[in-house]
TORPA-4810 file (N, C-alpha, C, O; in nm, 3 decimals):
<nodes>
NODE_1_2.019_-11.470_-4.372_1.940_-11.365_-4.310_1.888_-11.264_-4.414_1.780_-11.208_-4.397_M
NODE_2_1.964_-11.242_-4.520_1.921_-11.144_-4.619_1.789_-11.185_-4.682_1.711_-11.098_-4.724_W
NODE_3_1.760_-11.315_-4.691_1.635_-11.361_-4.749_1.516_-11.318_-4.663_1.411_-11.282_-4.716_Q
NODE_4_1.532_-11.323_-4.533_1.425_-11.280_-4.442_1.406_-11.128_-4.453_1.292_-11.080_-4.455_E
NODE_5_1.514_-11.055_-4.461_1.506_-10.910_-4.480_1.436_-10.881_-4.614_1.352_-10.792_-4.622_I
NODE_6_1.471_-10.957_-4.718_1.409_-10.939_-4.849_1.259_-10.965_-4.843_1.181_-10.891_-4.904_A
NODE_7_1.219_-11.066_-4.772_1.076_-11.101_-4.760_0.997_-10.984_-4.703_0.891_-10.949_-4.755_K
NODE_8_1.048_-10.922_-4.597_0.974_-10.812_-4.534_0.989_-10.681_-4.612_0.899_-10.596_-4.607_Y
NODE_9_1.099_-10.664_-4.682_1.112_-10.548_-4.770_1.006_-10.551_-4.878_0.942_-10.449_-4.906_G
NODE_10_0.987_-10.666_-4.938_0.886_-10.682_-5.043_0.746_-10.661_-4.987_0.663_-10.596_-5.051_K
NODE_11_0.719_-10.714_-4.869_0.587_-10.696_-4.807_0.559_-10.547_-4.781_0.448_-10.499_-4.805_K
NODE_12_0.660_-10.474_-4.732_0.642_-10.331_-4.706_0.605_-10.256_-4.834_0.513_-10.174_-4.834_L
NODE_13_0.676_-10.285_-4.943_0.649_-10.218_-5.070_0.514_-10.263_-5.126_0.433_-10.179_-5.166_V
NODE_14_0.489_-10.393_-5.129_0.365_-10.447_-5.187_0.240_-10.393_-5.117_0.136_-10.378_-5.180_D
NODE_15_0.251_-10.364_-4.989_0.135_-10.315_-4.913_0.132_-10.163_-4.900_0.054_-10.109_-4.822_H
NODE_16_0.216_-10.094_-4.976_0.212_-9.949_-4.980_0.259_-9.881_-4.852_0.223_-9.766_-4.825_G
NODE_17_0.339_-9.951_-4.773_0.388_-9.895_-4.648_0.517_-9.817_-4.666_0.563_-9.747_-4.575_L
NODE_18_0.576_-9.829_-4.784_0.700_-9.759_-4.817_0.717_-9.763_-4.968_0.671_-9.856_-5.034_V
NODE_19_0.781_-9.662_-5.023_0.820_-9.667_-5.163_0.949_-9.747_-5.172_1.023_-9.755_-5.074_E
NODE_20_0.976_-9.805_-5.284_1.084_-9.903_-5.301_1.219_-9.861_-5.244_1.280_-9.938_-5.171_S
NODE_21_1.267_-9.742_-5.276_1.402_-9.703_-5.234_1.408_-9.624_-5.104_1.509_-9.560_-5.075_N
NODE_22_1.303_-9.628_-5.027_1.302_-9.557_-4.899_1.273_-9.657_-4.789_1.219_-9.765_-4.814_F
NODE_23_1.308_-9.621_-4.666_1.291_-9.712_-4.554_1.413_-9.802_-4.541_1.499_-9.805_-4.629_G
NODE_24_1.418_-9.874_-4.431_1.530_-9.964_-4.407_1.491_-10.070_-4.306_1.394_-10.056_-4.232_N
NODE_25_1.569_-10.176_-4.305_1.540_-10.294_-4.224_1.670_-10.342_-4.162_1.775_-10.342_-4.227_I
NODE_26_1.663_-10.384_-4.036_1.782_-10.442_-3.973_1.744_-10.555_-3.879_1.631_-10.564_-3.831_S
NODE_27_1.842_-10.641_-3.854_1.829_-10.752_-3.761_1.954_-10.756_-3.676_2.066_-10.747_-3.727_V
NODE_28_1.935_-10.769_-3.546_2.049_-10.777_-3.454_2.098_-10.921_-3.447_2.019_-11.015_-3.435_R
NODE_29_2.231_-10.936_-3.455_2.294_-11.067_-3.439_2.408_-11.046_-3.340_2.519_-11.008_-3.379_I
NODE_30_2.381_-11.070_-3.214_2.481_-11.048_-3.110_2.517_-10.901_-3.099_2.431_-10.817_-3.075_G
NODE_31_2.644_-10.870_-3.117_2.690_-10.731_-3.106_2.697_-10.662_-3.242_2.756_-10.554_-3.256_S
NODE_32_2.636_-10.724_-3.344_2.637_-10.669_-3.479_2.494_-10.663_-3.532_2.402_-10.720_-3.474_R
NODE_33_2.477_-10.593_-3.643_2.347_-10.592_-3.709_2.366_-10.604_-3.859_2.465_-10.559_-3.916_M
NODE_34_2.268_-10.667_-3.919_2.257_-10.673_-4.065_2.156_-10.563_-4.099_2.045_-10.564_-4.047_M
NODE_35_2.193_-10.470_-4.186_2.105_-10.359_-4.222_2.110_-10.335_-4.373_2.212_-10.357_-4.438_I
NODE_36_1.998_-10.290_-4.426_1.994_-10.263_-4.569_2.088_-10.149_-4.603_2.112_-10.059_-4.523_T
NODE_37_2.142_-10.156_-4.724_2.233_-10.052_-4.773_2.154_-9.925_-4.806_2.034_-9.929_-4.830_R
NODE_38_2.223_-9.816_-4.805_2.165_-9.688_-4.845_2.115_-9.699_-4.989_2.189_-9.743_-5.078_S
NODE_39_1.990_-9.658_-5.012_1.933_-9.658_-5.146_1.887_-9.793_-5.196_1.843_-9.803_-5.311_G
NODE_40_1.896_-9.898_-5.115_1.854_-10.031_-5.159_1.703_-10.033_-5.186_1.626_-9.981_-5.105_A
NODE_41_1.662_-10.090_-5.297_1.521_-10.108_-5.327_1.468_-10.220_-5.238_1.511_-10.335_-5.253_A
NODE_42_1.377_-10.189_-5.148_1.332_-10.288_-5.050_1.257_-10.405_-5.113_1.248_-10.511_-5.052_L
NODE_43_1.204_-10.387_-5.233_1.134_-10.497_-5.298_1.226_-10.577_-5.391_1.180_-10.666_-5.463_D
NODE_44_1.355_-10.546_-5.390_1.452_-10.616_-5.475_1.579_-10.650_-5.398_1.688_-10.648_-5.455_E
NODE_45_1.568_-10.680_-5.271_1.685_-10.706_-5.187_1.752_-10.838_-5.227_1.687_-10.940_-5.247_I
NODE_46_1.884_-10.831_-5.238_1.969_-10.948_-5.261_2.073_-10.953_-5.150_2.072_-10.870_-5.060_T
NODE_47_2.163_-11.049_-5.157_2.269_-11.057_-5.057_2.359_-10.934_-5.061_2.423_-10.901_-4.961_D
NODE_48_2.366_-10.866_-5.176_2.447_-10.745_-5.187_2.375_-10.620_-5.136_2.433_-10.512_-5.133_N
NODE_49_2.249_-10.634_-5.097_2.169_-10.519_-5.052_2.177_-10.496_-4.902_2.123_-10.398_-4.851_S
NODE_50_2.244_-10.586_-4.831_2.257_-10.572_-4.686_2.404_-10.570_-4.648_2.489_-10.623_-4.719_V
NODE_51_2.432_-10.508_-4.535_2.568_-10.496_-4.487_2.567_-10.526_-4.337_2.470_-10.496_-4.267_V
NODE_52_2.676_-10.584_-4.288_2.688_-10.615_-4.146_2.780_-10.513_-4.081_2.894_-10.494_-4.124_E
NODE_53_2.729_-10.448_-3.975_2.807_-10.346_-3.904_2.795_-10.369_-3.753_2.698_-10.430_-3.708_V
NODE_54_2.892_-10.321_-3.676_2.884_-10.333_-3.530_2.777_-10.240_-3.473_2.743_-10.138_-3.532_P
NODE_55_2.725_-10.277_-3.358_2.624_-10.194_-3.291_2.689_-10.090_-3.200_2.640_-9.978_-3.191_I
NODE_56_2.797_-10.125_-3.135_2.856_-10.036_-3.035_2.949_-9.928_-3.091_2.988_-9.837_-3.017_E
NODE_57_2.983_-9.937_-3.218_3.074_-9.836_-3.275_3.047_-9.824_-3.425_2.981_-9.909_-3.485_R
NODE_58_3.100_-9.719_-3.483_3.089_-9.702_-3.627_3.193_-9.791_-3.695_3.283_-9.845_-3.631_T
NODE_59_3.177_-9.806_-3.827_3.273_-9.887_-3.902_3.288_-9.831_-4.043_3.213_-9.743_-4.084_S
NODE_60_3.386_-9.882_-4.115_3.409_-9.843_-4.254_3.285_-9.865_-4.340_3.258_-9.789_-4.433_E
NODE_61_3.209_-9.970_-4.308_3.092_-10.004_-4.389_2.973_-9.910_-4.367_2.873_-9.918_-4.439_L
NODE_62_2.983_-9.822_-4.268_2.875_-9.724_-4.246_2.856_-9.637_-4.370_2.746_-9.585_-4.393_D
NODE_63_2.960_-9.622_-4.450_2.952_-9.538_-4.571_2.850_-9.592_-4.670_2.790_-9.516_-4.746_R
NODE_64_2.829_-9.724_-4.671_2.734_-9.783_-4.765_2.607_-9.832_-4.698_2.509_-9.865_-4.765_I
NODE_65_2.607_-9.836_-4.565_2.488_-9.879_-4.491_2.382_-9.769_-4.496_2.409_-9.655_-4.535_A
NODE_66_2.261_-9.804_-4.457_2.152_-9.708_-4.453_2.192_-9.581_-4.381_2.270_-9.585_-4.286_S
NODE_67_2.137_-9.469_-4.426_2.164_-9.343_-4.356_2.105_-9.344_-4.216_2.142_-9.262_-4.132_T
NODE_68_2.013_-9.436_-4.189_1.952_-9.448_-4.056_2.025_-9.548_-3.967_1.971_-9.587_-3.863_E
NODE_69_2.143_-9.591_-4.004_2.219_-9.685_-3.922_2.239_-9.631_-3.781_2.231_-9.707_-3.684_T
NODE_70_2.265_-9.504_-3.769_2.282_-9.442_-3.637_2.158_-9.458_-3.551_2.168_-9.477_-3.430_I
NODE_71_2.041_-9.452_-3.613_1.914_-9.467_-3.541_1.897_-9.613_-3.496_1.862_-9.638_-3.381_V
NODE_72_1.923_-9.706_-3.586_1.911_-9.848_-3.550_2.007_-9.882_-3.436_1.970_-9.956_-3.345_H
NODE_73_2.129_-9.829_-3.441_2.225_-9.855_-3.332_2.170_-9.807_-3.198_2.176_-9.879_-3.098_R
NODE_74_2.117_-9.686_-3.197_2.065_-9.630_-3.071_1.947_-9.713_-3.018_1.935_-9.736_-2.898_A
NODE_75_1.863_-9.758_-3.109_1.749_-9.840_-3.066_1.798_-9.972_-3.010_1.751_-10.015_-2.904_I
NODE_76_1.891_-10.038_-3.077_1.944_-10.165_-3.026_2.014_-10.147_-2.892_2.004_-10.234_-2.805_Y
NODE_77_2.084_-10.038_-2.874_2.155_-10.014_-2.748_2.060_-9.990_-2.631_2.094_-10.018_-2.516_R
NODE_78_1.941_-9.937_-2.660_1.852_-9.893_-2.552_1.721_-9.969_-2.539_1.636_-9.933_-2.458_N
NODE_79_1.704_-10.074_-2.619_1.582_-10.155_-2.611_1.621_-10.302_-2.627_1.735_-10.333_-2.662_T
NODE_80_1.528_-10.392_-2.601_1.557_-10.535_-2.623_1.532_-10.579_-2.768_1.529_-10.699_-2.795_P
NODE_81_1.514_-10.486_-2.858_1.482_-10.518_-2.998_1.585_-10.611_-3.061_1.705_-10.599_-3.036_A
NODE_82_1.536_-10.703_-3.143_1.622_-10.789_-3.222_1.599_-10.765_-3.371_1.672_-10.817_-3.455_L
NODE_83_1.496_-10.685_-3.403_1.465_-10.652_-3.542_1.399_-10.515_-3.546_1.322_-10.479_-3.456_A
NODE_84_1.428_-10.437_-3.651_1.372_-10.303_-3.667_1.329_-10.284_-3.812_1.404_-10.316_-3.905_I
NODE_85_1.209_-10.229_-3.830_1.161_-10.188_-3.962_1.137_-10.038_-3.957_1.074_-9.987_-3.864_L
NODE_86_1.186_-9.968_-4.057_1.158_-9.825_-4.071_1.090_-9.806_-4.206_1.148_-9.836_-4.311_H
NODE_87_0.966_-9.757_-4.202_0.888_-9.737_-4.324_0.832_-9.596_-4.328_0.823_-9.528_-4.226_A
NODE_88_0.795_-9.552_-4.447_0.739_-9.418_-4.466_0.589_-9.429_-4.490_0.538_-9.379_-4.591_H
NODE_89_0.520_-9.493_-4.399_0.376_-9.519_-4.411_0.299_-9.388_-4.428_0.311_-9.299_-4.343_C
NODE_90_0.220_-9.374_-4.535_0.158_-9.245_-4.567_0.063_-9.190_-4.461_0.072_-9.071_-4.428_P
NODE_91_-0.026_-9.271_-4.406_-0.119_-9.218_-4.306_-0.047_-9.186_-4.175_-0.084_-9.092_-4.105_Y
NODE_92_0.055_-9.263_-4.144_0.133_-9.237_-4.022_0.206_-9.103_-4.034_0.206_-9.023_-3.940_S
NODE_93_0.269_-9.081_-4.149_0.339_-8.954_-4.170_0.237_-8.839_-4.167_0.262_-8.737_-4.103_V
NODE_94_0.124_-8.856_-4.234_0.022_-8.751_-4.236_-0.026_-8.718_-4.095_-0.045_-8.602_-4.061_A
NODE_95_-0.045_-8.820_-4.013_-0.091_-8.795_-3.876_0.008_-8.712_-3.795_-0.032_-8.631_-3.712_Q
NODE_96_0.138_-8.730_-3.819_0.235_-8.647_-3.746_0.224_-8.501_-3.787_0.250_-8.412_-3.706_T
NODE_97_0.186_-8.477_-3.912_0.177_-8.340_-3.962_0.052_-8.267_-3.913_0.050_-8.144_-3.908_L
NODE_98_-0.051_-8.343_-3.876_-0.175_-8.278_-3.830_-0.201_-8.298_-3.681_-0.296_-8.242_-3.627_I
NODE_99_-0.118_-8.376_-3.615_-0.137_-8.402_-3.472_-0.116_-8.275_-3.392_-0.033_-8.190_-3.426_A
NODE_100_-0.192_-8.264_-3.284_-0.178_-8.148_-3.196_-0.111_-8.185_-3.063_-0.117_-8.110_-2.966_D
NODE_101_-0.046_-8.301_-3.061_0.029_-8.340_-2.941_0.148_-8.426_-2.985_0.171_-8.447_-3.104_S
NODE_102_0.222_-8.476_-2.887_0.341_-8.555_-2.919_0.313_-8.705_-2.922_0.405_-8.786_-2.915_D
NODE_103_0.185_-8.740_-2.933_0.149_-8.880_-2.953_0.013_-8.889_-3.020_-0.064_-8.793_-3.022_N
NODE_104_-0.014_-9.005_-3.075_-0.141_-9.031_-3.141_-0.213_-9.137_-3.057_-0.157_-9.242_-3.026_I
NODE_105_-0.336_-9.108_-3.022_-0.418_-9.205_-2.949_-0.507_-9.274_-3.051_-0.593_-9.209_-3.111_I
NODE_106_-0.490_-9.404_-3.072_-0.572_-9.475_-3.170_-0.721_-9.474_-3.132_-0.756_-9.469_-3.014_P
NODE_107_-0.806_-9.478_-3.234_-0.950_-9.489_-3.215_-0.996_-9.635_-3.226_-1.094_-9.674_-3.163_F
NODE_108_-0.925_-9.714_-3.304_-0.966_-9.852_-3.331_-0.930_-9.943_-3.215_-0.833_-9.919_-3.143_D
NODE_109_-1.009_-10.050_-3.198_-0.991_-10.139_-3.084_-0.854_-10.208_-3.084_-0.794_-10.225_-2.978_S
NODE_110_-0.805_-10.248_-3.202_-0.673_-10.312_-3.206_-0.562_-10.216_-3.166_-0.472_-10.251_-3.091_E
NODE_111_-0.571_-10.094_-3.218_-0.471_-9.993_-3.183_-0.470_-9.961_-3.035_-0.365_-9.947_-2.973_G
NODE_112_-0.590_-9.948_-2.979_-0.601_-9.920_-2.836_-0.541_-10.034_-2.755_-0.466_-10.012_-2.661_I
NODE_113_-0.574_-10.156_-2.793_-0.529_-10.273_-2.717_-0.379_-10.299_-2.732_-0.309_-10.323_-2.633_H
NODE_114_-0.329_-10.295_-2.856_-0.190_-10.334_-2.880_-0.090_-10.218_-2.873_0.025_-10.239_-2.833_F
NODE_115_-0.132_-10.099_-2.909_-0.039_-9.986_-2.914_-0.058_-9.887_-2.800_0.038_-9.822_-2.758_L
NODE_116_-0.179_-9.874_-2.749_-0.216_-9.778_-2.645_-0.202_-9.635_-2.695_-0.301_-9.561_-2.703_H
NODE_117_-0.083_-9.596_-2.726_-0.055_-9.466_-2.786_0.066_-9.482_-2.877_0.145_-9.575_-2.862_E
NODE_118_0.078_-9.390_-2.972_0.188_-9.395_-3.067_0.269_-9.267_-3.053_0.222_-9.161_-3.094_I
NODE_119_0.387_-9.274_-2.996_0.468_-9.153_-2.978_0.512_-9.093_-3.112_0.537_-9.164_-3.209_P
NODE_120_0.521_-8.961_-3.114_0.577_-8.887_-3.227_0.705_-8.823_-3.176_0.705_-8.759_-3.071_I
NODE_121_0.815_-8.840_-3.249_0.941_-8.780_-3.206_1.000_-8.704_-3.324_0.962_-8.725_-3.439_F
NODE_122_1.093_-8.614_-3.294_1.150_-8.528_-3.397_1.299_-8.551_-3.416_1.366_-8.613_-3.332_K
NODE_123_1.348_-8.501_-3.526_1.490_-8.510_-3.560_1.504_-8.528_-3.710_1.421_-8.592_-3.774_G
NODE_124_1.608_-8.472_-3.764_1.634_-8.485_-3.908_1.687_-8.625_-3.939_1.751_-8.688_-3.855_M
NODE_125_1.661_-8.673_-4.060_1.701_-8.808_-4.102_1.850_-8.831_-4.079_1.933_-8.747_-4.113_M
NODE_126_1.882_-8.945_-4.023_2.020_-8.988_-4.008_2.103_-8.909_-3.908_2.226_-8.913_-3.914_G
NODE_127_2.038_-8.838_-3.816_2.112_-8.756_-3.720_2.115_-8.818_-3.581_2.034_-8.905_-3.549_T
NODE_128_2.208_-8.771_-3.500_2.216_-8.814_-3.361_2.090_-8.775_-3.285_2.046_-8.849_-3.197_A
NODE_129_2.032_-8.660_-3.319_1.907_-8.618_-3.253_1.796_-8.718_-3.281_1.723_-8.757_-3.189_E
NODE_130_1.781_-8.759_-3.407_1.678_-8.856_-3.442_1.704_-8.989_-3.369_1.610_-9.051_-3.319_L
NODE_131_1.828_-9.031_-3.365_1.865_-9.156_-3.298_1.828_-9.150_-3.150_1.769_-9.244_-3.096_A
NODE_132_1.864_-9.042_-3.085_1.835_-9.028_-2.942_1.685_-9.025_-2.915_1.636_-9.090_-2.823_E
NODE_133_1.612_-8.949_-2.996_1.467_-8.938_-2.977_1.395_-9.069_-3.008_1.299_-9.105_-2.940_E
NODE_134_1.441_-9.141_-3.111_1.382_-9.271_-3.145_1.403_-9.370_-3.031_1.309_-9.438_-2.990_A
NODE_135_1.524_-9.379_-2.982_1.554_-9.471_-2.872_1.471_-9.438_-2.749_1.422_-9.529_-2.681_A
NODE_136_1.454_-9.310_-2.720_1.373_-9.270_-2.606_1.227_-9.310_-2.626_1.165_-9.366_-2.536_K
NODE_137_1.172_-9.281_-2.743_1.032_-9.314_-2.771_1.007_-9.465_-2.769_0.902_-9.510_-2.724_A
NODE_138_1.105_-9.541_-2.816_1.087_-9.686_-2.825_1.128_-9.760_-2.699_1.116_-9.882_-2.693_L
NODE_139_1.177_-9.689_-2.599_1.213_-9.755_-2.474_1.089_-9.810_-2.403_1.100_-9.904_-2.324_S
NODE_140_0.971_-9.751_-2.430_0.847_-9.796_-2.366_0.737_-9.829_-2.465_0.623_-9.852_-2.425_N
NODE_141_0.769_-9.831_-2.593_0.670_-9.859_-2.698_0.731_-9.950_-2.804_0.853_-9.950_-2.824_H
NODE_142_0.647_-10.027_-2.871_0.696_-10.116_-2.976_0.706_-10.045_-3.110_0.768_-10.096_-3.204_R
NODE_143_0.646_-9.927_-3.119_0.652_-9.851_-3.242_0.632_-9.704_-3.214_0.568_-9.666_-3.116_G
NODE_144_0.687_-9.621_-3.302_0.674_-9.476_-3.289_0.691_-9.417_-3.429_0.732_-9.486_-3.522_A
NODE_145_0.660_-9.287_-3.441_0.668_-9.223_-3.572_0.758_-9.100_-3.563_0.738_-9.014_-3.477_I
NODE_146_0.855_-9.092_-3.652_0.938_-8.972_-3.664_0.856_-8.867_-3.739_0.802_-8.895_-3.847_A
NODE_147_0.848_-8.749_-3.683_0.770_-8.640_-3.742_0.806_-8.620_-3.888_0.923_-8.603_-3.923_Y
NODE_148_0.705_-8.622_-3.973_0.719_-8.594_-4.116_0.808_-8.695_-4.189_0.851_-8.669_-4.302_S
NODE_149_0.835_-8.809_-4.126_0.935_-8.900_-4.182_0.885_-9.044_-4.193_0.882_-9.098_-4.303_H
NODE_150_0.845_-9.107_-4.084_0.798_-9.244_-4.094_0.806_-9.321_-3.965_0.854_-9.272_-3.863_G
NODE_151_0.758_-9.444_-3.971_0.750_-9.531_-3.854_0.881_-9.602_-3.828_0.958_-9.631_-3.919_T
NODE_152_0.905_-9.630_-3.701_1.009_-9.721_-3.657_0.939_-9.822_-3.568_0.875_-9.785_-3.470_F
NODE_153_0.951_-9.949_-3.603_0.887_-10.055_-3.525_0.991_-10.159_-3.490_1.082_-10.188_-3.569_A
NODE_154_0.977_-10.216_-3.371_1.074_-10.315_-3.327_1.004_-10.442_-3.285_0.884_-10.445_-3.259_L
NODE_155_1.083_-10.548_-3.279_1.031_-10.676_-3.236_1.142_-10.774_-3.208_1.260_-10.744_-3.223_G
NODE_156_1.101_-10.893_-3.166_1.197_-11.002_-3.147_1.233_-11.064_-3.282_1.338_-11.125_-3.298_K
NODE_157_1.141_-11.045_-3.379_1.163_-11.093_-3.515_1.116_-10.986_-3.612_1.050_-10.890_-3.572_T
NODE_158_1.152_-11.002_-3.739_1.101_-10.910_-3.841_0.949_-10.922_-3.852_0.881_-10.823_-3.881_L
NODE_159_0.896_-11.041_-3.831_0.749_-11.058_-3.833_0.684_-10.972_-3.726_0.584_-10.906_-3.753_A
NODE_160_0.740_-10.972_-3.606_0.687_-10.887_-3.498_0.690_-10.740_-3.537_0.590_-10.669_-3.522_D
NODE_161_0.804_-10.694_-3.588_0.818_-10.554_-3.627_0.724_-10.519_-3.741_0.672_-10.407_-3.746_A
NODE_162_0.701_-10.611_-3.833_0.609_-10.588_-3.944_0.465_-10.571_-3.892_0.393_-10.482_-3.937_Y
NODE_163_0.426_-10.656_-3.799_0.291_-10.645_-3.741_0.274_-10.510_-3.674_0.170_-10.446_-3.691_I
NODE_164_0.373_-10.465_-3.599_0.364_-10.334_-3.534_0.352_-10.223_-3.639_0.273_-10.131_-3.624_V
NODE_165_0.431_-10.234_-3.746_0.424_-10.134_-3.854_0.284_-10.128_-3.912_0.229_-10.019_-3.931_T
NODE_166_0.226_-10.244_-3.941_0.092_-10.245_-3.999_-0.014_-10.196_-3.901_-0.111_-10.132_-3.941_T
NODE_167_0.004_-10.226_-3.773_-0.090_-10.178_-3.672_-0.087_-10.025_-3.663_-0.191_-9.961_-3.657_Q
NODE_168_0.033_-9.969_-3.662_0.045_-9.823_-3.657_-0.023_-9.760_-3.777_-0.101_-9.666_-3.762_I
NODE_169_0.006_-9.811_-3.897_-0.052_-9.753_-4.017_-0.204_-9.769_-4.020_-0.275_-9.677_-4.060_E
NODE_170_-0.254_-9.883_-3.977_-0.399_-9.906_-3.971_-0.464_-9.807_-3.875_-0.566_-9.745_-3.908_H
NODE_171_-0.407_-9.792_-3.757_-0.464_-9.700_-3.658_-0.460_-9.555_-3.708_-0.554_-9.479_-3.685_S
NODE_172_-0.353_-9.518_-3.774_-0.342_-9.382_-3.828_-0.442_-9.360_-3.942_-0.499_-9.251_-3.954_C
NODE_173_-0.464_-9.461_-4.025_-0.561_-9.449_-4.133_-0.703_-9.436_-4.076_-0.780_-9.352_-4.123_R
NODE_174_-0.737_-9.518_-3.977_-0.869_-9.510_-3.915_-0.889_-9.374_-3.851_-0.994_-9.312_-3.868_I
NODE_175_-0.789_-9.325_-3.779_-0.800_-9.193_-3.714_-0.819_-9.084_-3.819_-0.902_-8.995_-3.800_K
NODE_176_-0.744_-9.091_-3.928_-0.757_-8.992_-4.034_-0.899_-8.994_-4.092_-0.959_-8.888_-4.110_Y
NODE_177_-0.951_-9.112_-4.121_-1.084_-9.122_-4.180_-1.193_-9.076_-4.084_-1.288_-9.009_-4.126_L
NODE_178_-1.182_-9.109_-3.957_-1.281_-9.064_-3.858_-1.275_-8.913_-3.842_-1.379_-8.847_-3.841_V
NODE_179_-1.155_-8.859_-3.830_-1.142_-8.712_-3.819_-1.198_-8.642_-3.942_-1.262_-8.538_-3.930_D
NODE_180_-1.175_-8.698_-4.061_-1.227_-8.640_-4.184_-1.380_-8.644_-4.187_-1.443_-8.548_-4.228_L
NODE_181_-1.438_-8.755_-4.144_-1.583_-8.770_-4.142_-1.650_-8.674_-4.046_-1.765_-8.634_-4.067_A
NODE_182_-1.580_-8.636_-3.939_-1.637_-8.542_-3.841_-1.639_-8.399_-3.889_-1.709_-8.316_-3.832_K
NODE_183_-1.564_-8.368_-3.996_-1.555_-8.230_-4.043_-1.677_-8.192_-4.123_-1.687_-8.078_-4.170_K
</nodes>
């Protein structure tokens, strides 16, 4: 499984959706999840870069798992997700900082069709508040953006979650460029 996580970590970095040591990736396997370690370079993931932890409770390995493990747990508990990508997509983060509401309405046809709207939620990194707000936002959406922080996208596979991540970033980039052109 770490090879699949490595594949999408590299894609996220190569496409500028996250800087190497930021963001995290997880996959649900029954009542457990495989998640990237805290500080792992997403474009250099090895078998030592991921850790397996339970979904329903904390464990000793939480100390080395991603600081967003609490968020991934909440999402898995409250959605049908089997895979989660968290990236710090630049246009998505920028849109949360300039948005005048708690969601972003895409302008592009793909965003309108596939995303409808992109929720923005708040909470500090790695906190119970962020976990609760992420789970709530993702209960009815495939992707959402943490204010000033980054995207969380879910899917049945990492490929699904990656597509959602790229759709969110594309829609946010188009919205940014259209809003800029109108000024």
